[in-house]
Backbone bond lengths (Angstrom), bond angles and torsions (degrees), N, CA, C in turn:
res aa  C-N    CA-C-N  psi(-1)  N-CA   C-N-CA  omega(-1)  CA-C   N-CA-C  phi
1 M - - - 1.456 - - 1.530 108.93 -
2 Q 1.319 116.44 127.27 1.459 121.14 179.48 1.524 110.44 -82.73
3 P 1.338 116.37 146.27 1.464 118.09 175.39 1.530 109.86 -65.28
4 S 1.303 116.10 148.11 1.460 119.17 -179.96 1.521 109.94 -66.71
5 R 1.301 115.38 138.64 1.457 120.82 178.95 1.523 108.40 -97.17
6 L 1.310 114.71 133.52 1.461 119.34 178.96 1.524 109.87 -77.65
7 S 1.307 116.15 143.75 1.451 120.25 174.49 1.526 108.62 -74.59
8 W 1.333 116.60 162.16 1.463 119.95 178.43 1.527 109.94 -57.90
9 R 1.313 117.22 -39.22 1.472 120.44 -179.58 1.530 110.70 -60.28
10 D 1.341 116.83 -41.82 1.469 120.52 178.66 1.529 111.07 -65.82
11 I 1.323 116.19 -43.00 1.471 120.55 178.65 1.522 109.56 -62.33
12 R 1.334 116.01 -46.76 1.465 121.45 -179.95 1.522 110.63 -59.17
13 D 1.319 117.13 -44.96 1.467 121.07 179.77 1.531 111.29 -61.27
14 K 1.332 117.01 -40.15 1.472 120.43 178.77 1.524 111.24 -64.99
15 V 1.334 117.00 -42.39 1.467 120.24 -179.71 1.525 110.09 -65.57
16 L 1.325 117.35 -43.61 1.463 119.87 -178.86 1.529 111.57 -69.61
17 A 1.323 117.58 -27.55 1.468 120.20 174.07 1.529 109.70 -71.20
18 R 1.329 116.61 -37.48 1.469 121.41 178.52 1.529 110.89 -71.81
19 D 1.345 116.38 -38.42 1.469 122.71 -177.53 1.529 109.68 -118.70
20 P 1.326 119.07 74.36 1.465 119.65 -177.77 1.523 113.63 -69.65
21 V 1.334 116.30 -23.00 1.462 121.52 178.54 1.524 107.39 -112.87
22 C 1.317 116.98 142.80 1.462 122.85 -178.86 1.529 111.04 -50.60
23 R 1.315 116.66 126.62 1.462 121.70 -178.95 1.524 112.12 -76.72
24 Q 1.327 117.65 -10.85 1.465 121.09 179.76 1.532 111.20 -90.48
25 C 1.325 116.48 -56.01 1.465 119.99 -175.75 1.535 112.30 -96.76
26 N 1.314 117.39 -16.87 1.471 122.48 -178.14 1.523 112.82 54.52
27 N 1.310 115.60 29.60 1.459 119.52 -174.25 1.526 113.25 -128.62
28 A 1.316 117.25 -29.46 1.467 121.12 -173.86 1.526 110.26 -116.48
29 L 1.307 115.41 162.54 1.447 121.91 176.73 1.524 109.57 -66.21
30 A 1.331 117.34 131.62 1.465 121.37 176.65 1.525 108.15 -75.55
31 T 1.316 116.22 124.74 1.465 121.59 -179.29 1.523 112.04 -125.29
32 E 1.336 117.49 -7.83 1.455 121.93 -177.27 1.517 109.98 -133.57
33 V 1.324 115.89 157.01 1.467 121.17 -179.80 1.518 108.66 -114.70
34 H 1.322 115.24 128.44 1.463 122.92 -177.86 1.526 109.98 -107.76
35 H 1.345 116.73 134.28 1.464 122.74 174.96 1.527 107.69 -90.02
36 L 1.308 117.03 114.79 1.463 121.14 -176.33 1.525 112.54 -59.48
37 D 1.329 117.03 -40.05 1.462 119.47 -177.59 1.522 112.92 -89.27
38 G 1.334 117.79 1.52 1.460 121.38 178.78 1.519 114.17 78.01
39 N 1.319 117.84 -0.57 1.455 122.12 -178.43 1.525 109.03 -95.95
40 R 1.307 116.61 108.26 1.466 121.33 -177.25 1.526 113.01 -65.36
41 R 1.313 117.02 -15.80 1.471 120.05 178.73 1.526 112.29 -87.55
42 N 1.326 116.75 -15.70 1.456 120.19 -179.71 1.529 108.73 -88.98
43 N 1.313 115.31 90.58 1.460 121.19 -176.64 1.526 112.50 -101.48
44 S 1.329 116.75 26.82 1.461 119.04 176.59 1.530 108.20 -68.31
45 P 1.324 117.79 143.86 1.465 121.31 -175.05 1.537 113.65 -53.95
46 G 1.325 117.62 -35.94 1.459 120.36 -179.30 1.511 114.11 -71.63
47 N 1.330 117.44 -12.91 1.458 121.95 179.88 1.522 112.25 -97.28
48 L 1.322 117.44 -3.47 1.465 121.11 -173.84 1.522 111.66 -116.42
49 L 1.332 115.33 136.26 1.462 121.69 178.02 1.514 109.60 -128.75
50 G 1.315 116.42 139.73 1.451 120.79 171.58 1.527 109.05 -82.31
51 L 1.321 115.90 124.21 1.470 121.68 -180.00 1.521 109.97 -129.39
52 C 1.325 115.36 157.55 1.462 119.76 171.44 1.534 107.47 -77.06
53 A 1.299 117.29 166.11 1.465 121.27 -177.01 1.530 111.82 -60.94
54 V 1.320 117.36 -39.47 1.472 120.62 -178.88 1.523 110.91 -64.73
55 C 1.328 117.39 -47.73 1.464 120.86 -179.20 1.522 111.62 -67.05
56 N 1.339 117.71 -37.39 1.452 120.04 178.39 1.522 111.20 -65.10
57 T 1.324 116.83 -42.51 1.464 120.62 177.31 1.521 110.09 -62.23
58 H 1.320 116.79 -42.51 1.466 121.38 179.02 1.527 110.58 -62.00
59 E 1.319 118.06 -44.26 1.466 121.71 178.49 1.519 110.75 -61.38
60 Q 1.316 117.65 -44.10 1.465 120.54 179.90 1.525 110.60 -65.46
61 W 1.312 117.29 -37.77 1.462 121.84 178.54 1.527 110.20 -63.45
62 L 1.334 117.44 -41.91 1.459 121.39 179.89 1.528 112.67 -67.81
63 E 1.322 116.46 -29.63 1.459 120.92 -174.06 1.527 113.95 -88.40
64 H 1.336 118.62 -6.78 1.463 121.14 -176.45 1.521 110.66 -135.41
65 D 1.344 115.83 148.79 1.456 119.93 177.53 1.535 109.79 -84.33
66 A 1.328 116.57 -174.68 1.464 121.04 -175.93 1.532 112.43 -63.04
67 D 1.337 116.97 -23.80 1.463 120.87 179.34 1.523 112.66 -90.29
68 G 1.339 117.24 0.05 1.455 120.75 -179.80 1.510 114.51 88.18
69 N 1.339 116.86 7.45 1.461 120.62 179.48 1.522 110.41 -87.34
70 P 1.337 117.93 144.41 1.463 120.87 179.77 1.527 111.54 -61.52
71 T 1.324 116.34 138.34 1.464 120.70 178.65 1.519 112.56 -86.58
72 D 1.320 117.68 -14.23 1.460 121.94 179.30 1.529 109.57 -71.54
73 P 1.345 118.54 117.78 1.468 119.96 -177.78 1.523 113.39 -64.59
74 T 1.326 118.17 -19.24 1.464 120.17 179.57 1.524 112.47 -88.77
75 H 1.329 117.48 -6.23 1.460 120.83 178.89 1.532 108.96 -63.47
76 A 1.322 116.84 143.69 1.468 122.26 -176.88 1.524 112.69 -53.85
77 W 1.310 117.89 -34.81 1.459 119.99 -179.07 1.520 112.36 -67.86
78 N 1.327 117.53 -20.32 1.462 121.29 -176.87 1.526 113.01 -99.58
79 R 1.310 118.32 2.34 1.452 120.84 178.43 1.521 109.50 -84.51
80 E 1.323 116.31 143.93 1.468 120.36 -178.35 1.520 112.38 -62.54
81 N 1.312 117.58 -43.84 1.467 121.26 -176.89 1.520 110.54 -104.26
82 R 1.297 115.84 58.12 1.461 119.09 -175.59 1.511 112.93 -77.79
83 W 1.304 119.28 -16.33 1.451 120.66 -179.17 1.469 108.00 -101.66
């Protein structure tokens, strides 16, 4: 028997319950969940932060170029042999 898998909504609700205030600015209500490593499949609690909409948008802007590609050179999309 496999352990039950939580839906994204359940995971999101748990993170926002843990982080009710934005972990970036510590000033606004956290309404969004940010993946620290940029991997949307990595939903481990240590990889997720509750952020306000402004801080989450700012984080996403910093992590991607104008074309939407990750700016982190170690990101899988930026490796030469990614396939």
